[in-house]
C-alpha positions as CSV (number, residue, x, y, z in Angstrom):
1,X,-4.7,57.1,-39.5
2,X,-8.4,56.9,-39.4
3,X,-10.6,54.5,-41.4
4,X,-13.3,51.9,-41.1
5,X,-13.1,49.7,-38.1
6,X,-11.0,46.5,-38.6
7,X,-12.3,43.1,-37.9
8,X,-10.3,40.5,-35.9
9,X,-8.6,39.3,-39.1
10,X,-7.9,42.8,-40.2
11,X,-6.3,43.6,-36.8
12,X,-4.0,40.6,-37.0
13,X,-3.0,41.4,-40.6
14,X,-2.4,45.1,-39.7
15,X,-0.3,44.1,-36.7
16,X,1.8,41.8,-38.8
17,X,2.5,44.6,-41.3
18,X,3.3,47.1,-38.5
19,X,0.4,49.3,-39.5
20,X,-1.0,49.7,-36.0
21,X,0.4,49.9,-32.5
22,X,0.1,47.2,-29.9
23,X,-3.1,45.2,-30.1
24,X,-4.5,43.9,-26.8
25,X,-7.1,41.1,-26.6
26,X,-8.9,40.1,-23.5
27,X,-6.9,37.5,-21.5
28,X,-8.3,34.0,-21.5
29,X,-7.1,31.2,-19.3
30,X,-5.6,28.5,-21.5
31,X,-7.4,25.2,-21.3
32,X,-5.7,22.9,-18.8
33,X,-4.3,19.7,-20.1
34,X,-5.6,16.7,-18.2
35,X,-2.8,14.6,-16.8
36,X,-3.7,11.1,-15.8
37,X,-1.9,9.5,-12.9
38,X,0.8,6.8,-13.3
39,X,0.4,3.5,-11.5
40,X,3.6,2.2,-9.8
41,X,3.2,-1.5,-8.8
42,X,5.2,-3.1,-6.0
43,X,5.2,-6.9,-6.0
44,X,5.1,-9.2,-3.1
45,X,7.2,-12.1,-1.9
46,X,8.9,-14.2,-4.6
47,X,7.4,-11.9,-7.3
48,X,8.7,-9.5,-9.9
49,X,7.4,-6.7,-12.1
50,X,6.7,-9.1,-15.0
51,X,3.8,-10.6,-13.1
52,X,1.8,-7.3,-13.8
53,X,2.1,-7.5,-17.6
54,X,-1.5,-8.5,-18.3
55,X,-2.9,-6.0,-15.8
56,X,-0.8,-3.2,-17.2
57,X,-2.0,-4.1,-20.7
58,X,-5.6,-3.6,-19.5
59,X,-4.7,-0.3,-18.0
60,X,-2.9,0.8,-21.2
61,X,-6.0,0.0,-23.2
62,X,-7.9,2.3,-20.8
63,X,-5.3,5.1,-21.4
64,X,-3.3,4.8,-18.2
65,X,0.5,4.7,-17.7
66,X,1.9,2.0,-15.4
67,X,5.3,0.9,-14.2
68,X,5.9,-2.4,-12.4
69,X,9.1,-2.2,-10.3
70,X,11.5,-5.1,-9.5
71,X,12.5,-4.9,-5.9
72,X,16.2,-5.4,-5.0
73,X,17.2,-9.0,-5.7
74,X,14.3,-9.6,-8.0
75,X,13.7,-9.5,-11.7
76,X,16.9,-9.3,-13.6
77,X,18.9,-9.7,-10.4
78,X,17.0,-12.7,-9.1
79,X,18.9,-15.7,-7.8
80,X,18.0,-18.4,-10.3
81,X,20.5,-21.1,-9.4
82,X,21.9,-23.7,-11.8
83,X,20.7,-26.3,-9.2
84,X,17.2,-25.0,-9.7
85,X,17.1,-25.9,-13.3
86,X,16.2,-29.3,-14.8
87,X,17.4,-31.8,-13.8
88,X,17.4,-30.3,-10.3
89,X,20.2,-30.8,-7.8
90,X,18.1,-30.5,-4.6
91,X,21.1,-30.9,-2.3
92,X,23.0,-28.0,-3.9
93,X,19.7,-26.0,-4.2
94,X,19.2,-26.3,-0.4
95,X,22.6,-24.8,0.5
96,X,23.6,-22.4,-2.2
97,X,24.0,-18.8,-1.1
98,X,21.7,-15.9,-2.1
99,X,24.1,-13.0,-2.4
100,X,21.6,-10.1,-2.7
101,X,18.5,-11.1,-0.8
102,X,20.3,-12.5,2.2
103,X,21.3,-8.9,3.0
104,X,18.2,-7.1,1.8
105,X,15.9,-5.4,4.3
106,X,12.6,-3.6,4.1
107,X,14.4,-0.3,4.3
108,X,16.3,-1.3,1.1
109,X,13.0,-1.9,-0.7
110,X,11.6,1.3,0.6
111,X,14.6,3.4,-0.6
112,X,14.3,1.8,-4.1
113,X,10.7,2.7,-4.4
114,X,11.2,6.2,-3.0
115,X,13.7,6.9,-5.9
116,X,11.2,5.5,-8.5
117,X,8.3,7.6,-7.1
118,X,10.4,10.8,-7.1
119,X,11.2,10.3,-10.7
120,X,7.7,9.5,-11.8
121,X,6.0,12.2,-9.7
122,X,7.9,14.9,-11.7
123,X,5.5,14.1,-14.6
124,X,2.2,13.9,-12.7
125,X,0.3,12.1,-9.9
126,X,1.5,8.8,-8.7
127,X,-0.8,6.0,-7.5
128,X,1.4,3.5,-5.5
129,X,0.0,0.0,-5.5
130,X,1.3,-2.8,-3.3
131,X,0.2,-6.4,-3.4
132,X,0.7,-8.9,-0.6
133,X,4.1,-8.2,1.1
134,X,4.4,-5.2,-1.2
135,X,2.0,-3.5,1.2
136,X,4.7,-3.2,3.8
137,X,6.9,-1.4,1.3
138,X,4.3,1.2,0.2
139,X,3.4,1.9,3.8
140,X,6.9,2.8,4.7
141,X,7.3,4.8,1.4
142,X,4.3,6.8,2.6
143,X,6.1,7.6,5.8
144,X,9.0,9.1,3.8
145,X,7.4,11.0,0.8
146,X,3.7,11.4,1.6
147,X,3.6,14.6,-0.4
148,X,4.5,12.7,-3.7
149,X,1.9,10.0,-3.5
150,X,-1.6,10.8,-4.7
151,X,-3.1,7.5,-3.4
152,X,-1.9,4.2,-1.8
153,X,-3.7,1.1,-3.0
154,X,-3.4,-2.1,-1.1
155,X,-4.2,-5.2,-3.2
156,X,-4.9,-8.0,-0.6
157,X,-1.8,-6.6,1.0
158,X,-0.3,-6.1,4.5
159,X,-1.0,-2.7,6.1
160,X,0.5,-2.6,9.5
161,X,-0.5,0.1,12.0
162,X,-0.9,-1.7,15.3
163,X,0.9,-4.8,14.2
164,X,4.6,-4.1,14.1
165,X,5.6,-6.6,11.4
166,X,4.3,-9.1,8.9
167,X,5.2,-11.9,11.4
168,X,3.0,-10.3,14.0
169,X,0.2,-10.3,11.5
170,X,0.5,-14.0,10.9
171,X,0.8,-14.6,14.7
172,X,-2.6,-13.0,15.3
173,X,-5.9,-14.9,15.7
174,X,-7.0,-13.7,12.3
175,X,-3.8,-14.9,10.7
176,X,-3.9,-18.4,12.1
177,X,-6.0,-19.7,9.1
178,X,-3.3,-18.9,6.5
179,X,-2.4,-21.8,4.2
180,X,1.2,-20.5,3.7
181,X,2.6,-23.3,5.8
182,X,1.4,-25.7,3.0
183,X,4.3,-24.3,0.9
184,X,7.5,-25.7,2.5
185,X,10.9,-24.0,2.5
186,X,14.0,-25.6,1.1
187,X,17.1,-25.6,3.3
188,X,17.6,-23.7,6.5
189,X,16.4,-20.1,6.2
190,X,18.5,-19.0,9.1
191,X,21.7,-20.1,7.4
192,X,20.7,-18.9,4.0
193,X,19.2,-15.6,5.1
194,X,16.3,-16.2,2.8
195,X,13.2,-18.4,2.5
196,X,13.8,-20.6,-0.5
197,X,11.0,-22.4,-2.4
198,X,11.1,-25.0,-5.2
199,X,8.3,-23.7,-7.3
200,X,9.3,-26.2,-10.0
201,X,8.6,-29.2,-7.8
202,X,6.4,-31.9,-9.3
203,X,5.4,-33.3,-5.9
204,X,1.6,-33.6,-5.9
205,X,1.3,-32.5,-2.2
206,X,3.4,-29.4,-2.9
207,X,1.3,-28.5,-6.0
208,X,-1.9,-29.0,-4.1
209,X,-0.8,-26.9,-1.2
210,X,0.5,-24.1,-3.4
211,X,-2.7,-24.0,-5.4
212,X,-4.9,-23.9,-2.3
213,X,-2.8,-21.1,-0.7
214,X,-2.2,-19.0,-3.7
215,X,-4.4,-19.7,-6.7
216,X,-7.6,-21.6,-5.8
217,X,-10.0,-21.6,-8.7
218,X,-7.3,-21.1,-11.3
219,X,-7.3,-23.4,-14.3
220,X,-4.5,-26.0,-14.5
221,X,-2.7,-24.0,-17.2
222,X,-3.0,-20.7,-15.4
223,X,-1.8,-22.2,-12.2
224,X,1.4,-23.6,-13.7
225,X,2.0,-20.4,-15.6
226,X,1.8,-18.5,-12.4
227,X,4.2,-20.9,-10.6
228,X,6.7,-20.5,-13.4
229,X,6.7,-16.7,-12.9
230,X,7.7,-17.0,-9.2
231,X,11.3,-16.6,-8.0
232,X,12.8,-19.1,-5.5
233,X,14.3,-16.7,-2.9
234,X,12.9,-14.1,-0.6
235,X,14.6,-12.1,2.1
236,X,14.1,-13.6,5.5
237,X,14.3,-10.3,7.4
238,X,11.3,-8.8,5.7
239,X,8.8,-10.7,7.8
240,X,10.3,-9.2,11.0
241,X,11.1,-5.7,9.9
242,X,9.1,-2.7,11.3
243,X,6.4,-2.2,8.7
244,X,4.1,0.3,10.5
245,X,2.6,3.4,9.0
246,X,2.9,6.7,10.7
247,X,-0.5,8.4,11.1
248,X,1.2,11.8,10.7
249,X,2.7,11.1,7.3
250,X,1.4,7.9,5.7
251,X,-1.9,8.6,7.4
252,X,-2.5,11.7,5.3
253,X,-2.4,9.9,2.0
254,X,-5.8,8.9,0.4
255,X,-5.8,5.1,0.4
256,X,-7.9,2.2,-1.0
257,X,-8.0,-1.5,-0.1
258,X,-8.9,-4.1,-2.6
259,X,-10.0,-7.2,-0.6
260,X,-9.6,-10.6,-2.2
261,X,-12.4,-12.5,-0.6
262,X,-11.1,-16.0,-1.6
263,X,-7.5,-15.3,-0.3
264,X,-6.2,-18.2,1.8
265,X,-2.7,-16.9,2.2
266,X,-3.7,-13.5,3.7
267,X,-7.0,-14.5,5.2
268,X,-10.0,-12.1,4.7
269,X,-10.4,-11.7,8.5
270,X,-6.8,-10.4,8.7
271,X,-7.3,-8.1,5.7
272,X,-10.4,-6.7,7.5
273,X,-8.6,-6.3,10.8
274,X,-5.8,-4.3,9.2
275,X,-8.3,-2.1,7.4
276,X,-10.2,-1.4,10.7
277,X,-7.0,-0.7,12.6
278,X,-5.8,1.8,10.0
279,X,-9.1,3.6,10.0
280,X,-9.0,3.8,13.8
281,X,-5.6,5.4,13.6
282,X,-6.7,8.0,11.0
283,X,-10.5,8.4,11.4
284,X,-10.5,11.5,9.2
285,X,-8.9,9.5,6.3
286,X,-10.4,6.1,6.1
287,X,-9.9,3.3,3.6
288,X,-12.0,3.3,0.4
289,X,-12.7,-0.5,0.2
290,X,-13.5,-2.7,-2.8
291,X,-13.8,-6.5,-3.0
292,X,-13.1,-9.1,-5.6
293,X,-13.8,-12.9,-5.4
294,X,-10.1,-13.8,-6.0
295,X,-7.4,-15.9,-4.5
296,X,-4.1,-14.4,-3.2
297,X,-2.4,-13.9,-6.6
298,X,-5.4,-12.1,-7.9
299,X,-8.2,-12.8,-10.4
300,X,-7.2,-15.0,-13.3
301,X,-8.8,-12.4,-15.6
302,X,-7.2,-9.0,-14.8
303,X,-10.0,-7.0,-16.2
304,X,-12.1,-6.6,-13.0
305,X,-9.0,-5.4,-11.1
306,X,-8.1,-3.0,-13.8
307,X,-11.6,-1.5,-13.7
308,X,-11.3,-0.8,-10.0
309,X,-7.9,0.8,-10.5
310,X,-9.2,3.0,-13.4
311,X,-12.0,4.3,-11.2
312,X,-9.5,5.2,-8.5
313,X,-7.3,6.9,-11.1
314,X,-10.1,9.2,-12.2
315,X,-10.0,10.9,-8.8
316,X,-6.5,12.0,-9.4
317,X,-6.4,13.5,-12.9
318,X,-4.8,16.9,-12.9
319,X,-6.7,19.7,-14.4
């Protein structure tokens, strides 16, 4: 059947009526959907995922997904003892067992995060963020599943390459200035299997030491709010477990370090030494370094930290 040439609309109508044979249009590549990465946050000692609520709100407002993980023995499974409540029974608090954390190792934390990352990575890129002691966990995760992590971000966190453990970091010349000893433990850590801290203490010396070590510059209200979010127990073994990154696996992952320049728990000199040693181990994949004038627990206003994380995320959006 011959006739006047059909326009595009005519061809589509004719095809739908079966009036013409197969109609072929030039192939065009469908426009790719941009997939933003998901942040997975790993907390440090005595912390939990809830501490990232305000930071995750900032990221959500910028259009990013984020997940804050509770490590084993933290969050819903934390050991909040009756003796820790008010009125406190300090004798009982000093001797009560810690069923989960007394047997939790760094390997347990790593396995937990590996499972989370595997699930999240099925939906897009993962940026794995570790703060403080959480840095040891994300380093070891990088040893196991380097191919599933788009970027590692250390937020004033431990990053061991030459140092074997967190204890070795603190035993170094750069770690000697830490103010962590101003925060005393309760009970005998060797018998309990955990370090136990009474964050609800009203002792002025304790409060002054905790503030200097963790949250210098915070308002009184913000400081006490931070203390009330901390958990009393932390695994004793974590400080001695092997936390080193393997240059052949962990060392392939793009990584960033966010220095907290006012940190008195993880001194700035120790942060810088760990950055330098990591860069020497993998000279072809060096740290991307950022700095914030913040104490160990981070800036009181999470917006500056969220802005840095958003900049890092823009490098890992899938096309």
